[in-house]
Each structure stands twice: as C-alpha cells, then as structure tokens.
Phi, psi and omega in degrees: 000312181297321182297322180290326185278331191297340179279352183266145183292336182274000184302318181297330179284334171294319175301315179300321180298318178295313181295317180298323178297314178296321180295315181295317180299313186291325179279325178299317184292338178293330185247344185291336185285333186307314185289340182267357183300316179302309177294328176296316180302316180290313185295325183260014174053052182242194176229170187298316183300319180285317181296333180299337179293341175298324177275313186296317182299319179299314181293316181298314185292314180302307185297325182287332187261351187305311180298321179296315181294326174295318178295318178299322177296319179298322186270312187272338183118123186287320182296314179299314182294324179297320176297318177297323178298316176300313183297314180295318180297318182291316178297318179293326177297319177298317179296319179300318181291341180255004182298140181248002177212160182292329177294316178297317181298317179297317179297318179290331175294328176297316177297320178298321181293326178298314177297318180295325180294326175296315181295314181296316187291329188256355184300306183293327179295318180295314179299315181298326183290328191250003174245140179292158183304327183284355176242358189293320180299320180297312185286325176292328174295322178291324175296317177300322177295319179297320177300312182296316181294320178298317181292321187271341179274343185306306182301318181295312179295320179299318178298317179296317182293317180295319181291321182281327183235256171200189187294335180300331186295332182291341175263320181295333181296338179286337191294306179298322178293319179295320177297317178297317179296319178297317177299319178296320180296321181284324187265333188252314183297136183298150176296135182293152173294171181304140183303136176291138181279073180225152177270161178259129182276081184287328179293315176299319179297320180293319178298316181294314183298317180293320179295317180293319179297320180294319180293316180294326177298318178294317181293322180291327188247006184301319180294320181288316181283331190101128186292339178253014180287161181297322181295312181295310181296325178296317178296318180295315180296317179298319179295319179297319178299315180295322179293323176296315178297321179298312182296317180296320180291319181296331179287338184261329186287145185292318181234083186288158173298321183230114176287107184297339180294343180298333181282352174285344176286114188296318180297319180295313184290314181293325179296316180291322179293317177296321177297318176302312181294326180294319180286328173297317179295315182297317184277356169290337180256328187297332178276322189272328182300318177301324177293320177298314182293327181277310187277324184265314182273345179060038177278153177285158178304321179297317179293322178298317179299319179295318180297314182293339180288345179299324180299300183293330180294314178295319179297321181299328179280318188281321189301311178297322179295319178295320178297316178298320180293325180294332176297336184260320187249356181090171188271339195298306184297320183290315181293319181294313180293324179299316179291328175296319178294320177300317178298318178297318178298321178292322178296316178297317179297320179296330183268005175295145180232174181302330182265008181295143180286154181300323182298324180289322178296314178297320180296322180294320177293318179296322180294320177294322176296321177297312180298316181293321177296321177295326186276310195298313184296307177298327180293314178298321178299316180297316182295311185286335179274354185271349185248167178286154181306324181291346182256008186298322180296312178298318179298318178295322177296317180292322178298316177292325178297316178300321179295308182295318181294324177296321177299313182295313182295318180297317179295313181297318181295317180297316180295318180298316179294316179302310183294320179296314182292325176296318178297319179297316183292330182262001180298136181088355179253109182286324179225078183296144178283164176304323179294320179292322178294321178294319178296322178294321176299315182297325177299313180291321179300312181294318180299316182296317182287328175294321176296319176301318177297321177297322177296321178296320178295318178299318176297323178298316180295323178289319185297325183287354180270352183288155182276331179075032180253161177243157179286139180300138180098347178262000000 
C-alpha cells in the first residue's frame, strides 16, 4: 500500500492526516472528561476528590512518559510505535466506557494515557521526517492548531455527548476514530527503517517519570493541600532528589534515554523554554476567564463558550500562515512578536470590568489567539529543525512535555495567586457581602493575569536570543 502511494504528491498529506488524527484524539481526551465528572461521580457512587483522579491520572502519566515514548520511537521505529499507540488508546477507551467503578475507570485512564503519550511524543517527529524544510513550518503550524482545537473543543463536545447520551459516550466516541487511525497507521505510514541497535534506558526513564509525577502531583494539589504543607513540600523534595539522580545517571550510561547534550543546542533550549512560558501564560487565563464571564458578567454557559471560541478560531487561521512565513523569514521575529501580542492580550483581559463591552472581551480573546498563533508554529519549527534526524522523537517528546508542563504550571500558578489575593482582600471581613466577594475575586483575577503577561514577556526576551538555524540535512 505504501509503495503504491509514495509516488503521489499528496502522499505526505495522507501521512499528515494520520498524525493529525492521533494528535486531535489525544489532546481532546485530556479535556473532554472534565465536563462529565459530575455524572461520573454520581453514576459510580464516588466523591469529587476521588473522581478527580480520572483527570489527574491521565495528565500525570502522559507528561511523565513523553520523553521515553519519543526515545522509543527513535529506536524502535516511529510508524510502528504510532500504530501501537492508536491500538492501545482505542482499546483503553473501550475499557473506560465499560468501567463499573471509579477505581477501574482511573486504571483504564492510565492505559489510555500510555497510548496517548505515544501519539503525542511522535507526531511532530513523523511530520518533520516526511515534509521538506520549506513546508515544515506550515505543517507544524497545522499540528499546533490541531493541539489547540483538541484542547479547547473538549468541554463543549463532552457536554453535548453527555447531554445527548451519557458519560460513557465521551469514551466510546474514540473507538471508530481510533480504528480508522490504526488502519491509517498500518496502511499509510511508511515502513520504518531497520531498527537501530541501541538499548533502551528504562532505569533513567523510571527515574524521570517518578520525579515528574511527584512534581505534578504537588502542583495539582498544592492549593488544596497548602503550598507549605508537609505533603506538598515532600512531593517537591522527592521529585528534586529523583531529578538529580536522573541527571547523574544519564551522564554515566552509554545510551541514555535523554542525551543531555541536546540542551546545549541554543535554538532547541530557548524554543522549549519559550514554549513552556507561553503555555504558562496562556493557561493563566484559560481557567479564570470563564469564571469572570460567569460570576462577574453573568453570561450564560452558551455565551461563554462562544466568546472563548474566539481564541482557537483566530489561532486556527493564523498558525498555518505564521508557519509558512517562518519557512521564509525564520522564527525569531514571529515568535518574539507573537509573545508580545499574547502579553498585550493578557493585559487587556486583566483590565476587563463588569461594565466592559462584549466587543472588547471578544477582542481580548482574539488578540491572545493571534499572539499564540504567531508564536507556536515558528517555535515548533525552530525546535524540531534544530536537532539531528535521529533525535526527532526525543525532541518531539520534550516539546510536548514543555507544553503539558506549562499547562499544569500555569493553571496551578493562576489558582494560587487568585486564592492568595482573595484571602488578602477579604482579611478582616467575617461576613463579606457579595459585592466584596466579587471585588476580591477581581483582585486575584487581575493579579494572576498580570503575572501571566509577565511570563509572556519573559518568553519574548528568551525567544529573541535564538539563532534561528537548522541542522544540516534537514
């Protein structure tokens, strides 16, 4: 099948279609469950604290496994592994839909996350391998758009499925798409070259995964546990110890999971750091703006959804255009200006008030979408073009790791700032009035978004330091 297709000019776009399907599924499933948690909690006779692990476990496992899955793709073959990722993800989705207890559902979500981590880690590597350098920015921009759309469409689609059917539908909807994706991976993706004669550093992978899981656990639960609580500090300290052991071990092992020398590449390091800061900045607003629109503006859920859609819609238009432009002019100007526009959008969003006009609210969301669209595609192009072909899987895994970790850190930071500022504003008030509570929320909301804008500015300063070069042969 592959031999017959490879002679056609559209063959690379068939490859893109398979990769895009896996990317959309894995990112959609990360957010689609949130809206279904209340009915899941009731149906499976659980409570909110326990049911939250259905979401948390998926996030922890994916983020912890991304570098390993990228490395496995480099060694074992990306096309083969991508097919396995589809199969595992689809089978786990079926199991999730048939779960009869919250414990079973959480365990099956872990299996689903393993499959999703394979898809996420190897998507950009496959695309980078099969598209020429002069088209890479465009297609990576389209992948970035798919990531954003998958993440932002999840709650809306989940709500429709739960309302029309029940909570099982949010998992069963993956099955036909997953079967189609698996067939595409087997029939369309090129057969991998002969396996590289290298060993897999499973001990290094275990140290990294455990350290990352412990750190994410602290970030996810820091507000609930208390940031200075024994549990939070213990998780952070444990993660730091594991990361130190991981680095020391990786320097000694002959074939490490992660070649630390890859971070000496300035374009690779600055691109990932800027990407991390961009997602931290973006997710400082994505969690809080819906609360502002609902609690302060008194908008309906439908209206809030329409307003929030301005961000992904503008990004969906801008990201491919920005990627194509980066193929011609390089990444530096686009990434730097994109983060500057994102920062401006966050400042405008932070200054919204109860009397702000709808046009200004929409404009602030559109401006953030514009900034993110300008930044993400050239940045991904810069990161993936900065490494050698044999390192593309690991590079894609680290790029996805920076994205996921930025989402978690941005959300945790925004919630922590919001809660701290609210406590400060309400201190001394034993029975605050609704107006005082609203004012306290606005104090925390503005502080969190101003910090998000500061993170975008920091990313902008880092981004302008990249050299904007590609590795020879790519």
